[in-house]
C-alpha positions as CSV (number, residue, x, y, z in Angstrom):
1,M,124.0,-39.3,12.1
2,R,125.1,-37.0,9.3
3,Q,127.7,-37.9,7.1
4,N,131.1,-37.0,8.3
5,Q,129.6,-36.2,11.7
6,T,132.7,-37.0,13.8
7,V,131.9,-38.1,17.4
8,P,134.4,-37.3,20.3
9,E,136.0,-39.4,22.0
10,P,135.5,-39.1,26.0
11,C,138.4,-36.6,27.4
12,R,140.8,-38.1,29.6
13,H,141.7,-35.3,31.2
14,S,140.0,-33.0,34.4
15,V,138.5,-30.0,32.9
16,S,138.0,-26.9,34.5
17,P,134.7,-25.0,33.6
18,C,136.4,-22.0,32.4
19,R,138.4,-24.1,29.8
20,E,135.0,-26.2,29.0
21,A,133.4,-23.0,28.2
22,L,136.5,-22.5,25.9
23,F,136.5,-25.7,23.9
24,A,132.7,-25.4,23.7
25,E,133.3,-21.6,22.1
26,L,136.7,-23.2,19.4
27,R,134.7,-26.1,18.2
28,G,131.5,-24.1,17.9
29,L,133.9,-21.6,15.3
30,A,135.6,-24.6,13.9
31,Q,132.3,-25.8,12.9
32,R,131.0,-22.9,11.5
33,V,134.5,-22.7,9.3
34,A,134.5,-26.1,8.4
35,A,130.7,-25.6,7.3
36,A,131.8,-22.5,5.0
37,E,135.1,-23.7,4.1
38,D,135.9,-27.5,2.5
39,L,139.5,-27.6,2.1
40,L,139.9,-26.7,5.6
41,A,136.7,-29.2,6.7
42,P,138.9,-32.5,7.5
43,Y,141.9,-30.0,9.5
44,L,139.3,-28.9,11.6
45,R,137.9,-32.2,12.2
46,R,141.3,-33.6,13.3
47,V,142.1,-31.2,15.6
48,L,139.1,-29.5,16.8
49,I,135.5,-30.7,16.0
50,G,136.5,-34.5,16.4
51,R,137.9,-33.8,20.0
52,A,136.8,-34.3,23.3
53,C,138.1,-31.1,25.2
54,F,140.5,-28.4,25.3
55,E,143.5,-30.5,26.2
56,D,142.6,-33.1,23.4
57,A,142.6,-30.3,20.8
58,L,145.4,-28.7,22.0
59,A,147.6,-32.4,22.4
60,H,146.4,-32.6,18.5
61,L,147.0,-29.0,17.1
62,L,151.0,-29.3,18.6
63,A,151.7,-32.7,17.5
64,G,150.6,-32.0,13.8
65,K,152.7,-28.8,13.3
66,L,156.0,-30.7,14.3
67,A,155.4,-34.6,13.5
68,G,157.5,-35.9,11.0
69,A,158.6,-39.5,9.4
70,D,160.9,-40.2,12.1
71,M,158.1,-38.9,14.8
72,P,154.3,-39.7,13.7
73,E,151.5,-37.5,15.1
74,E,150.1,-40.4,17.1
75,R,153.4,-40.9,18.8
76,L,153.9,-36.7,19.3
77,V,150.2,-36.7,20.7
78,R,150.8,-39.0,23.4
79,L,153.8,-37.2,25.1
80,V,152.0,-34.0,24.7
81,H,148.9,-35.8,27.0
82,E,151.7,-37.1,28.9
83,A,153.0,-33.8,29.9
84,L,149.2,-32.2,30.1
85,T,148.4,-34.8,32.7
86,A,151.4,-34.4,34.8
87,E,151.4,-31.0,34.9
88,R,148.1,-29.1,34.7
89,G,148.9,-25.9,34.8
90,I,149.8,-26.6,30.9
91,A,146.7,-26.6,29.7
92,A,145.3,-23.5,32.4
93,A,148.1,-21.7,30.7
94,A,147.5,-22.4,27.5
95,G,143.8,-20.8,27.9
96,R,145.8,-17.6,29.4
97,D,147.6,-17.7,26.2
98,L,145.0,-17.8,23.7
99,D,143.1,-15.2,25.6
100,A,145.9,-12.7,25.6
101,A,146.5,-13.2,22.0
102,T,142.5,-12.5,21.4
103,D,142.8,-9.6,24.1
104,R,145.6,-7.5,22.7
105,N,145.9,-8.6,18.7
106,P,143.1,-6.3,16.9
107,A,144.1,-8.9,13.9
108,A,142.5,-11.6,15.9
109,P,138.7,-11.4,15.2
110,D,137.9,-14.5,18.4
111,R,139.7,-17.2,19.9
112,L,139.6,-19.3,17.2
113,T,142.0,-17.1,15.0
114,P,145.3,-17.2,17.1
115,F,144.7,-21.4,18.2
116,L,145.0,-22.5,14.7
117,H,147.4,-19.8,12.8
118,F,149.1,-17.7,15.4
119,K,152.6,-19.3,14.9
120,G,153.9,-17.7,18.5
121,F,151.2,-19.0,20.3
122,H,152.3,-22.7,18.8
123,A,156.0,-22.0,19.8
124,L,155.0,-21.1,23.2
125,Q,152.5,-24.3,23.7
126,W,155.6,-26.4,22.5
127,H,157.9,-24.5,24.9
128,R,155.6,-25.4,27.7
129,V,155.7,-29.2,26.8
130,N,159.4,-28.6,26.7
131,H,160.0,-26.9,30.0
132,W,158.0,-29.8,31.4
133,L,160.7,-32.4,29.4
134,W,163.6,-30.2,30.5
135,H,162.7,-30.5,34.2
136,R,162.1,-34.5,34.4
137,G,165.4,-35.2,33.0
138,R,164.8,-35.6,29.3
139,V,166.9,-33.0,28.2
140,D,167.5,-34.2,24.9
141,L,164.0,-34.5,23.7
142,A,163.8,-31.0,24.8
143,A,166.6,-29.9,23.2
144,H,165.2,-32.0,20.2
145,F,161.8,-30.1,20.4
146,Q,163.5,-26.7,20.7
147,S,165.4,-27.0,17.3
148,R,162.4,-28.3,16.0
149,V,160.3,-25.4,16.9
150,S,163.4,-23.0,15.7
151,E,162.9,-24.3,12.6
152,T,159.2,-24.3,12.3
153,F,158.5,-21.7,13.8
154,G,161.2,-19.1,13.8
155,V,160.9,-18.6,18.2
156,D,163.9,-20.4,20.0
157,I,163.0,-20.7,23.6
158,H,165.5,-23.0,25.8
159,P,163.9,-25.2,27.4
160,A,164.9,-24.0,31.2
161,A,163.6,-20.8,30.7
162,R,160.6,-20.2,32.3
163,V,157.7,-18.1,31.3
164,G,154.8,-17.6,33.2
165,A,150.9,-17.5,31.8
166,G,148.8,-14.8,29.7
167,V,152.0,-13.9,27.5
168,F,151.6,-13.0,24.2
169,I,154.1,-13.5,21.7
170,D,153.1,-11.2,18.5
171,H,154.2,-12.7,14.9
172,G,156.9,-14.2,16.9
173,T,159.7,-14.7,13.9
174,A,162.8,-14.4,15.3
175,V,162.0,-14.3,19.2
176,V,165.1,-15.5,21.1
177,V,165.0,-16.4,24.7
178,G,167.9,-17.8,26.5
179,E,168.3,-20.4,28.9
180,T,168.1,-18.5,32.2
181,S,165.5,-15.8,31.2
182,V,162.3,-15.5,33.2
183,I,159.2,-14.0,31.6
184,G,156.2,-12.8,33.9
185,D,152.9,-13.3,33.7
186,D,150.5,-10.9,31.1
187,V,154.3,-10.3,29.1
188,S,153.9,-8.9,25.4
189,I,156.9,-9.9,23.0
190,L,157.0,-8.7,19.9
191,Q,158.9,-10.0,16.6
192,G,162.8,-9.7,16.8
193,V,163.5,-9.3,20.5
194,T,166.5,-10.8,22.4
195,L,166.4,-11.7,25.9
196,G,170.2,-12.8,25.8
197,G,173.4,-12.9,27.3
198,T,176.7,-10.3,27.2
199,G,179.1,-12.7,26.6
200,K,180.5,-16.5,27.4
201,Q,179.7,-16.4,31.0
202,A,178.0,-19.8,32.2
203,G,175.4,-19.2,35.2
204,D,172.6,-17.0,35.7
205,R,172.6,-14.7,32.6
206,H,169.5,-13.6,31.3
207,P,167.0,-11.0,31.9
208,K,164.0,-11.0,34.6
209,V,161.3,-10.0,33.0
210,R,158.4,-9.0,35.0
211,E,154.7,-9.1,35.0
212,G,153.1,-6.5,32.2
213,V,155.9,-5.6,30.6
214,L,155.7,-4.9,26.7
215,I,159.0,-5.3,24.9
216,G,158.7,-3.6,21.6
217,A,159.8,-5.1,18.0
218,G,163.6,-5.7,17.6
219,A,164.7,-5.0,21.2
220,H,167.3,-6.4,22.9
221,I,167.8,-7.2,26.4
222,L,171.0,-8.6,27.6
223,G,172.6,-9.6,30.2
224,N,171.0,-10.9,34.0
225,I,169.2,-7.4,34.6
226,E,165.5,-7.0,35.5
227,I,162.5,-5.3,33.7
228,G,160.2,-4.2,36.3
229,A,156.5,-4.9,36.2
230,G,154.4,-3.0,34.0
231,A,157.7,-1.2,32.1
232,K,157.8,-0.6,28.7
233,I,160.8,-1.0,26.2
234,G,160.6,0.9,22.6
235,A,161.5,-1.1,19.9
236,G,164.9,-1.3,18.1
237,S,166.4,-0.6,21.7
238,V,169.6,-2.1,23.4
239,V,168.7,-2.8,27.3
240,L,171.8,-3.2,29.2
241,Q,170.8,-2.4,33.0
242,D,168.0,-2.3,35.2
243,V,164.8,-0.7,33.9
244,P,162.1,0.4,37.1
245,P,158.5,-0.7,37.5
246,F,156.2,1.3,35.5
247,R,159.2,3.4,33.2
248,T,159.5,3.4,29.5
249,A,163.4,2.7,28.3
250,V,164.2,3.4,24.8
251,G,167.7,3.7,22.8
252,V,171.0,2.1,22.0
253,P,172.0,2.2,24.7
254,A,168.4,2.1,26.5
255,R,167.3,5.3,28.9
256,L,164.8,6.0,31.2
257,V,162.0,8.4,29.0
258,G,159.0,10.6,30.5
259,L,156.9,10.3,33.6
260,P,156.1,6.7,35.3
261,H,152.5,5.4,33.9
262,L,150.7,3.2,36.0
263,P,148.6,0.6,33.6
264,M,150.6,-2.7,32.8
265,S,152.0,-2.1,29.8
266,G,152.0,-5.3,28.5
267,L,148.3,-5.7,28.6
268,L,147.6,-2.0,27.1
269,M,149.7,-2.8,23.9
270,D,150.5,1.1,23.7
271,H,154.0,1.7,22.2
272,R,153.9,5.3,22.5
273,L,156.2,7.4,24.5
274,P,155.4,8.8,27.9
275,D,155.1,12.4,28.3
276,A,158.0,13.8,29.2
277,P,158.8,15.3,32.8
278,A,157.3,19.3,32.9
């Protein structure tokens, strides 16, 4: 055996074939980077090369981001493993999120880059763990990690918010998602976006963002309103009313512009305004 060669421990999770292939790809890329960059090699061995499966790598990646003197990394690894074991949909959603971050961002040459370096991806995966904690009555711990994620990544997602799979949070800085928000599958959210309420009222008070929506940088969507499937919200807009499916809303306050469009905006990442009616 070569010096510094890492033998992974057996995986404790039931791994799907698609995530097995994803992990093999990530591990192979990490080995190439470790061979080229000595400074990164110990980190890559800890979070990927020395791991046995995608779930194990994800647990070590997330734990390392928030570990500290009061919460050792080993304890956080066990906590994330507990969540991944109890709720297998977390790992499946993480795989789809990773695909989204790679496919929709030209700055990502491969899946390793967002896995290691994109804080929007990291914050979203911690939210999935927090959501699991919240719904098991561990609200104090979930609130603690929400705060730590906000401090570390600049992304503030309430643990009760419901988030689908294949979600892309680009850049991540200053993204705020309120307690009763719903984000569907294949949604793309840029930096500075708020899904918030409109006052001090309690109850169901936050936006419902359906599948395939694109939300531009600095947009604020406020109140218990619905953003229909495939819709596009222009950068800097303030949305206070429902937006129908496959429509574009821009402005302060936002208004509908152009003709309906068929493709899912969140998948295409096309921020251009649609053609105006003839």
